[in-house]
Residue, then its C-alpha position, 0 to 999 in steps of 0.5 A: m500499499a503506497d503511502e498517500r502523506p505528502k512526502g516533507s522534510y520532517t521525515y524520514p523514508n518509511t519502510p514498508d512492513d515495518p511500524d518502527r521505522t514509518n513516520v518517524l520525524k528527522n532528527r540530529w542523531g539520524i536515528e530512524t526508529h521510534s523505539e530508539l528515538r523515543v529514548k533518546e528524545y526523553r532523556a534530551t528533553a527531560v533535561r530542558m524541561g528540568e532547566i526550565a522547572e529550575g526558571d531558565g529557558p525562555k520567559g514571556n506570555f504564552d503566546k504564540a512567539h513563547l511558545k514557540a521558544i518553548h518547544g525550541y527551547i526543549f526540543q533543541d537537541v533533538y529537532e534542527w526545526a525545533g521552535h518553528t512552524r512547520q509547514r504542511k505541502s498542499r495536496r494535489 
């Protein structure tokens, strides 16, 4: 069965018949399986969330720009596009 989702720059190519290699977000480590990415992402983001809990991290009014800054801070070690708004390709 063909993947009908638009091909974007945010995921690695899917591997047929392997759910662990389907729609995996591109990351700074080049990890292409959900199971391995989940562990590394959790460890990296736990450190950043701990820093926010201690008062570090972006300050603001919880508006769109501030929420993007929080996302960028938490996921900066995992995804190159952390803190940016993702762009969807239009379907034809």
